[in-house]
C-alpha positions in Angstrom: -8.7 -7.1 -1.9 -11.4 -6.8 -4.6 -14.9 -6.8 -3.1 -17.6 -6.5 -5.6 -21.0 -6.8 -4.3 -24.1 -6.8 -6.7 -27.9 -6.7 -6.2 -29.2 -10.3 -6.9 -31.5 -9.2 -9.6 -28.3 -8.2 -11.8 -26.4 -11.3 -11.2 -22.5 -11.1 -11.0 -19.8 -9.5 -13.2 -18.0 -6.2 -13.6 -20.0 -3.1 -13.5 -22.0 -0.5 -11.5 -24.8 -0.8 -9.2 -28.5 0.2 -9.1 -29.8 2.9 -6.7 -31.6 0.1 -4.6 -30.4 -3.1 -2.9 -33.0 -5.8 -1.9 -30.4 -8.5 -1.3 -26.6 -8.9 -1.6 -24.7 -11.6 -3.5 -21.2 -12.1 -4.5 -20.0 -11.4 -8.0 -17.7 -13.7 -10.0 -14.6 -11.4 -10.3 -12.2 -13.8 -9.0 -11.7 -12.6 -5.5 -12.0 -14.8 -2.5 -15.0 -14.0 0.0 -16.5 -15.4 3.1 -20.2 -14.8 3.6 -22.8 -15.4 6.3 -26.4 -15.0 6.2 -29.4 -15.0 8.7 -33.0 -13.9 8.4 -32.3 -10.4 9.2 -28.9 -9.8 7.6 -26.2 -10.7 5.2 -22.6 -10.1 6.0 -19.8 -10.2 3.3 -16.0 -10.3 4.2 -13.2 -9.8 1.9 -9.8 -10.2 3.6 -8.9 -11.6 6.9 -9.3 -11.0 10.7 -6.5 -11.6 13.0 -9.0 -13.7 15.1 -9.7 -15.9 12.1 -13.6 -15.5 12.8 -14.5 -14.3 9.2 -17.8 -12.9 8.3 -19.7 -14.9 10.9 -17.9 -13.3 13.7 -18.3 -9.9 12.1 -22.2 -10.5 11.8 -22.3 -11.6 15.4 -20.4 -8.4 16.6 -22.8 -6.2 14.5 -26.0 -8.0 16.0 -24.6 -7.4 19.6 -22.6 -4.3 19.5 -23.2 -2.5 16.2 -21.0 -1.3 13.3 -18.5 0.3 15.6 -17.4 -3.1 16.8 -17.2 -4.3 13.4 -14.9 -1.5 12.3 -12.6 -1.9 15.3 -11.5 -5.5 14.4 -7.8 -6.3 13.8 -7.1 -7.4 10.3 -7.0 -6.4 6.6 -10.6 -6.5 5.3 -13.5 -4.7 3.6 -16.9 -5.8 5.2 -20.4 -5.2 4.0 -23.5 -5.7 6.2 -26.9 -5.4 4.6 -29.6 -5.5 7.4 -32.9 -6.3 5.9 -34.8 -5.7 8.9 -33.6 -2.1 9.2 -33.2 -1.3 5.5 -29.7 -0.3 5.9 -26.5 -1.1 4.2 -23.2 -0.6 5.8 -19.7 -0.5 4.4 -16.6 -0.6 6.4 -12.8 -0.6 5.9 -10.5 -1.9 8.5 -8.7 0.4 11.0 -5.5 0.2 9.4 -6.6 1.3 5.9 -5.5 -1.9 4.2 -9.0 -2.6 2.8 -10.0 -0.9 -0.2 -13.6 0.3 -0.5 -15.2 3.1 -2.4 -18.7 4.6 -2.8 -20.5 7.1 -5.0 -20.5 10.7 -3.8 -24.1 11.0 -5.0 -26.7 8.1 -5.4 -25.9 4.6 -4.1 -23.3 2.2 -5.1 -20.1 0.9 -3.6 -17.3 -1.6 -4.5 -13.5 -1.6 -4.7 -12.9 -0.4 -8.1 -13.6 3.5 -8.6 -14.1 3.1 -12.4 -17.2 1.0 -11.8 -18.9 3.8 -9.8 -17.9 7.1 -11.4 -18.5 8.7 -14.7 -15.1 7.9 -16.1 -13.8 11.5 -15.9 -10.6 12.0 -13.9 -10.7 14.1 -10.7 -8.4 17.1 -10.9 -7.8 16.7 -7.2 -7.2 13.0 -7.5 -4.7 13.5 -10.3 -2.8 16.3 -8.5 -2.5 14.2 -5.4 -1.4 11.2 -7.5 1.4 13.4 -9.0 2.4 14.4 -5.5 2.2 11.1 -3.5 2.6 8.4 -6.2 -0.9 7.3 -5.4 -4.3 8.8 -4.5 -4.8 9.0 -0.8 -8.0 8.6 1.2 -10.6 9.7 0.9 -10.1 10.9 -2.7 -10.1 8.8 -5.8 -8.7 9.2 -9.3 -12.3 9.6 -10.7 -14.9 12.4 -10.2 -17.8 11.5 -8.0 -16.2 8.7 -6.1 -15.0 8.7 -2.5 -13.0 6.1 -0.7 -13.8 4.8 2.8 -11.3 6.1 5.4 -9.8 3.6 7.8 -12.1 2.5 10.4 -15.0 4.5 9.1 -18.6 3.2 8.3 -20.6 4.3 5.4 -24.4 3.8 6.1 -27.1 4.0 3.4 -30.5 4.0 4.4 -33.0 4.9 1.6 -31.7 8.2 0.2 -29.8 9.0 3.4 -26.1 8.4 3.8 -23.9 8.9 7.0 -20.1 8.6 7.0 -18.8 8.0 10.6 -15.4 7.7 12.0 -15.7 4.7 14.3 -12.1 4.0 15.3 -8.5 5.3 14.6 -5.4 3.2 14.2 -2.7 3.1 15.4 -3.4 3.6 19.1 -0.1 4.8 20.2 1.1 4.6 23.9 0.4 7.7 26.1 3.4 10.0 25.7 3.8 10.2 29.6 3.7 6.5 29.9 6.6 4.7 31.6 7.4 1.0 32.5 9.4 0.0 29.5 10.1 -3.6 28.9 13.7 -4.9 28.7 15.2 -4.7 25.4 15.5 -8.5 25.1 11.8 -8.9 25.8 11.1 -6.5 23.0 13.0 -8.5 20.6 11.6 -11.7 21.5 8.1 -10.4 21.4 8.6 -8.9 17.9 10.0 -12.2 16.6 7.0 -13.9 18.0 4.6 -11.8 16.3 6.3 -12.0 13.0 6.4 -15.8 13.5 2.7 -16.1 14.2 1.9 -13.7 11.1 4.0 -15.9 8.8 2.6 -19.1 10.2 -0.9 -17.8 9.7 -0.5 -16.7 6.0 2.2 -18.5 4.4 1.7 -21.6 2.0 3.5 -25.0 2.5 7.0 -24.5 1.9 7.2 -26.1 -1.5 4.8 -23.5 -2.8 6.3 -20.6 -1.0 8.6 -18.0 -2.2 10.1 -14.9 -0.7 11.8 -11.6 -1.9 15.2 -11.5 -0.6 17.5 -8.5 -0.9 20.0 -9.2 1.9 18.7 -6.2 3.8 17.6 -6.3 7.4 13.9 -6.7 6.6 14.1 -9.6 4.0 16.8 -11.1 6.1 14.6 -11.0 9.3 11.8 -12.9 7.3 14.5 -15.5 6.1 15.6 -15.9 9.8 12.1 -16.6 11.0 11.1 -18.8 8.3 14.1 -21.0 8.4 14.9 -21.1 12.2 11.3 -20.9 13.6 9.0 -22.4 11.2 11.5 -24.7 9.3 10.7 -23.5 6.0 13.0 -23.3 2.9 11.2 -21.2 0.4 12.6 -20.1 -2.9 14.3 -16.7 -2.5 13.9 -14.2 -5.5 16.4 -11.4 -5.8 16.1 -8.5 -8.5 19.5 -7.9 -10.1 20.5 -4.9 -12.0 23.4 -4.1 -14.5 23.7 -0.6 -13.4 26.2 0.2 -10.7 24.8 0.9 -7.2 21.5 -0.9 -7.6 22.4 -4.5 -7.4 22.0 -6.3 -4.0 22.6 -10.0 -5.4 25.9 -10.5 -3.5 24.2 -9.9 -0.1 21.0 -11.9 -0.9 23.2 -14.8 -1.7 24.8 -14.9 1.7 21.5 -15.1 3.4 20.3 -17.8 1.1 23.3 -19.8 1.4 23.3 -19.4 5.2 19.8 -21.1 5.4 19.9 -23.3 2.5 17.3 -21.6 0.3 17.1 -22.1 -3.4 18.3 -18.8 -4.7 16.7 -17.4 -7.9 18.2 -14.3 -9.3 16.0 -12.3 -11.7 17.6 -9.9 -14.1 15.7 -6.6 -14.4 16.4 -4.2 -17.1 14.7 -1.4 -19.2 12.9 -4.0 -21.5 10.6 -4.7 -18.5 8.8 -1.5 -19.1 7.6 -2.8 -22.4 5.4 -5.0 -20.4 3.7 -1.9 -18.7 0.2 -2.1 -20.7 0.0 -5.7 -19.1 1.2 -4.5 -15.6 -1.2 -1.7 -15.2 -4.4 -3.8 -15.9 -4.0 -5.3 -12.4 -4.5 -1.9 -10.7 -7.8 -0.2 -9.9 -6.0 3.1 -9.4 -2.6 4.3 -10.7 0.4 3.6 -8.6 3.8 5.1 -9.4 5.9 3.0 -7.0 9.0 2.3 -9.3 9.5 -1.0 -7.6 6.5 -2.4 -9.5 8.8 -3.0 -12.5 11.0 -5.5 -10.6 8.0 -6.9 -8.6 6.3 -7.8 -11.8 9.3 -9.6 -13.3 9.8 -11.6 -9.9 6.1 -12.4 -9.6 6.1 -13.9 -13.2 9.1 -16.0 -12.3 7.7 -17.2 -9.2 4.5 -18.3 -10.8 6.5 -20.2 -13.5 8.1 -22.0 -10.6 4.8 -23.1 -9.0 4.8 -20.6 -6.2 1.5 -19.6 -4.7 2.6 -17.2 -1.9 5.4 -14.5 -1.7 6.7 -13.2 1.5 7.9 -9.7 1.2 9.9 -7.2 3.4 7.5 -4.4 2.7 6.5 -2.5 5.8 10.0 -3.0 7.5 11.1 0.5 6.7 7.7 2.0 7.9 7.0 -0.1 11.0 10.3 -1.3 12.1 12.3 1.9 11.3 11.6 5.6 11.1 10.2 7.2 8.0 13.7 8.5 7.5 16.2 7.1 10.1 18.2 9.6 12.2 21.3 7.3 10.7 20.2 8.0 7.2 20.8 11.1 5.1 18.2 13.1 6.6 18.4 14.0 10.4 15.1 14.3 12.5 16.5 16.3 15.3 14.7 19.6 14.7 11.5 18.6 13.1 8.7 21.4 12.9 6.1 20.9 15.5 3.1 22.4 13.8 1.2 19.9 11.7 1.1 22.1 8.6 4.8 22.8 8.8 5.5 19.1 9.5 3.4 18.2 6.4 5.3 20.6 4.2 8.6 19.1 5.7 7.6 15.4 4.8 6.4 16.3 1.2 9.7 17.8 0.7 11.3 14.3 1.3 8.9 12.1 -0.5 7.0 14.0 -3.1 7.6 13.0 -6.7 8.8 16.3 -7.9 10.1 19.6 -6.5 8.0 22.2 -4.8 8.1 24.2 -8.0 7.2 21.2 -10.2 4.1 20.5 -7.6 3.0 24.2 -8.0 3.1 24.1 -11.7 1.1 20.9 -11.8 -1.5 22.3 -9.4 -1.8 25.4 -11.3 -2.3 23.5 -14.6 -4.9 21.4 -13.1 -6.7 24.4 -11.2 -6.2 22.6 -7.8 -5.1 24.4 -4.6 -1.4 24.0 -3.9 -1.9 23.2 -0.3 -4.4 20.2 -1.0 -1.6 17.6 -0.1 -0.6 19.6 3.0 -4.2 19.8 4.2 -4.6 16.0 4.0 -1.3 15.2 5.8 -1.9 18.0 8.5 -5.4 16.6 9.4 -3.8 13.1 9.8 -0.9 14.4 12.1 -3.6 16.2 14.3 -5.1 12.9 15.2 -1.8 12.5 17.2 -1.0 16.1 18.2 -0.1 15.1 21.7 2.8 13.1 20.4 6.2 14.2 19.1 6.7 15.0 15.5 8.6 11.9 14.8 5.7 10.0 16.1 3.4 11.8 13.9 5.6 11.2 10.9 5.9 7.5 11.7 2.2 6.8 12.4 1.1 9.1 9.4 3.3 7.0 7.1 1.5 3.9 8.1 -1.7 5.4 7.0 -0.4 6.6 3.8 2.7 5.3 2.0 2.5 1.7 3.8 -1.3 1.0 3.0 -1.7 3.2 -0.2 1.6 2.8 -1.7 3.7 -0.3 -1.0 0.8 -2.6 0.2 -1.4 -2.1 -2.9 1.7 -2.3 -5.3 2.5 -5.7 -4.0 -1.2 -6.8 -3.5 -2.1 -6.1 -7.1 1.1 -6.9 -8.9 1.3 -10.5 -7.3 -2.3 -11.0 -7.6 -2.2 -10.4 -11.4 0.3 -13.2 -11.6 -1.9 -15.5 -9.4 0.1 -15.2 -6.2 -0.9 -14.1 -2.8 1.6 -11.5 -1.2 2.4 -11.9 2.6 3.6 -8.9 4.4 4.3 -9.8 8.0 5.6 -6.4 8.9 2.1 -5.1 8.0 0.4 -7.3 10.2 -2.0 -5.2 12.5 -0.7 -7.0 15.6 2.9 -6.1 14.8 2.0 -2.7 14.1 -0.1 -2.4 17.3 2.9 -3.8 19.3 5.3 -1.1 17.9 2.6 1.6 18.4 2.2 0.5 22.1 5.8 1.0 23.1 6.6 3.9 25.2 8.1 6.6 22.9 11.5 6.7 24.2 12.0 2.9 24.0 10.4 3.0 20.6 12.9 5.5 19.3 15.9 3.2 20.4 14.2 0.1 19.0 13.5 1.5 15.6 16.7 3.8 15.1 18.7 1.9 12.7 16.4 -1.1 13.2 18.2 -2.1 16.4 15.5 -4.5 17.5 15.4 -6.4 14.3 19.3 -6.5 14.0 19.3 -7.9 17.7 16.8 -10.6 16.7 18.7 -12.0 13.8 22.3 -11.4 15.2 22.7 -15.1 16.2 21.9 -16.3 12.7 23.7 -14.0 10.2 27.1 -12.7 9.4 28.4 -9.3 10.2 28.3 -8.4 6.5 24.4 -8.5 6.8 24.1 -7.1 10.3 26.4 -4.1 9.9 25.3 -3.3 6.4 24.2 0.4 5.8 20.5 0.8 4.5 20.4 0.2 0.8 17.3 2.0 -0.8 15.6 -0.1 -3.3 15.7 2.1 -6.5 15.0 1.2 -10.0 17.6 2.9 -12.4 14.8 5.1 -14.2 17.2 8.1 -14.0 19.7 6.3 -16.2 17.1 4.4 -18.4 15.2 7.7 -19.3 18.4 9.2 -20.5 19.3 6.2 -22.4 17.3 3.1 -23.5 14.0 4.5 -22.5 14.3 7.9 -24.2 12.1 6.9 -27.1 9.5 5.7 -24.6 9.2 9.4 -23.4 9.3 11.1 -26.8 7.1 8.3 -28.9 4.9 7.6 -26.0 4.4 10.2 -23.1 4.9 13.3 -25.2 2.3 12.2 -27.7 0.0 10.6 -25.2 -3.4 11.7 -23.5 -1.7 12.8 -20.2 0.5 15.4 -21.7 -2.0 16.5 -24.4 -5.4 16.2 -22.8 -4.8 16.5 -19.1 -1.7 18.6 -18.4 0.1 21.4 -20.4 2.3 19.8 -23.1 4.8 22.4 -22.6 4.9 21.5 -18.9 5.6 17.8 -19.7 8.1 18.7 -22.4 10.1 21.0 -19.9 10.2 18.0 -17.2 11.5 15.7 -20.1 14.0 18.2 -21.4 15.2 19.0 -17.6 15.9 15.3 -17.0 17.5 14.5 -20.4 20.0 17.6 -20.0 20.9 16.6 -16.5 19.6 19.7 -15.0 17.5 17.9 -12.4 16.5 14.4 -11.8 12.8 14.3 -12.9 12.6 10.4 -13.2 10.1 10.0 -10.4 7.3 12.2 -12.0 8.2 11.1 -15.5 7.6 7.5 -14.5 4.4 8.4 -12.8 3.1 10.1 -16.0 4.1 7.0 -18.0 2.3 4.8 -15.5 -0.8 6.9 -15.8 -0.6 7.2 -19.6 -0.7 3.3 -19.8 -3.2 2.8 -17.2 -5.7 5.2 -18.7 -5.1 3.4 -22.1 -6.0 0.1 -20.5 -9.3 1.0 -18.8 -12.2 -1.2 -20.1 -15.3 0.3 -21.9 -17.6 2.0 -19.6 -20.2 -0.4 -18.0 -23.6 0.3 -19.3 -25.2 0.4 -15.8 -22.9 3.3 -14.8 -24.5 6.7 -14.1 
């Protein structure tokens, strides 16, 4: 989503904002908007509402019930309401955190791109968080002087005064003591109905529709719903790798053949990284999800074949499975109960580098080492009455799902002129899972039992009984082989190593990885992405402070 709202006196275009707003119009930055105007107010909406009402519905809610009602709508959106009669401007992001909106920490200005609003100086806190999470979590941004709107919060500007109010929180899990679970078959049917509704709402006509297909449970569920419930036969795209242990083409081919899909196998090799300078231009903030490399190659191929929409399985692991399944390599029987201890545990599983690496990076940047712990602990406290496993699950919805994989798909596909469709990240699907009684949710999500039951009548046992295959890119091998020169000729001589971090620290990371002492490919890729992203930033807008 790329909302960019400008004062009418300045016209449209890429840039910052003045300190006063007399009216609101839309800029010509290529995004899609709906707008509604009355004598008293203008409402601009970027994104979509589950109800389908758009900006007119939000404006009607504002006039009758205020901004709290606007902030509580199901969907993936950013909304701006400029109330002329009150002299107020309101900025809101959806409760799930999918809408991307930011504002200046001082003065007045808001939009979707932090670079438009800040001074251009990197935030040390934002940089430390990026090198921990692979992205910069709300409310921080990568630039000094810019904050991002938390999910379900409203930023209100009236003259020189600003207020940030948390209006709603998502998800709304069932009360831990609630009983009355539905029959398993009813849950399966409801899950498939919701996924069907989501795909029907967002997918293009089948001749312009593509889908990501790995042969895993998530993409196989999408394939089943599209073929058996919607009668669609999209092109199915699968990334293939030469390296042993990464390729899933065989399983994807089974699903494509079963449903009669046109199966397009797209080779992905280290040469794809040569396109990094082009790839990073689509991102308003750095994102080190390694899958970006494969996603870009597939997006370009899909565009060549005239696809306009791509259905992905993103969100299946986060919404329809546990953050780390009890049937995976990490067992979640004895999770820490305290929110700070739970945060440290989770960081130990997902962080880009080891605890020692994080400590070195934080010290080099002069940032408190517990900054990431503080952010996660505050998030977990929102559901402190629930189990540690639930807090991990719902916390991951608000972090990795929205900030990581959703933005990766959205920006990468948009850069190729495509729209990404993520049915598992539909707010109604997420609300359904959150509303299950905890015990039933554990059974339904463990090993993705609910999804497996839903697709069982349509797919062979080789798919249904297949173990989880994590989608990794072979950067560990590439950085020791074909991309070694990329580290030495690019990263070690670039601005990240020499201007932002201690060059000795970056050299130590590279040496440790090359000598096989420890796999540092995650943090090295994050540094490479950041280096390319900084180099691709446009010149500073003249109107910026």
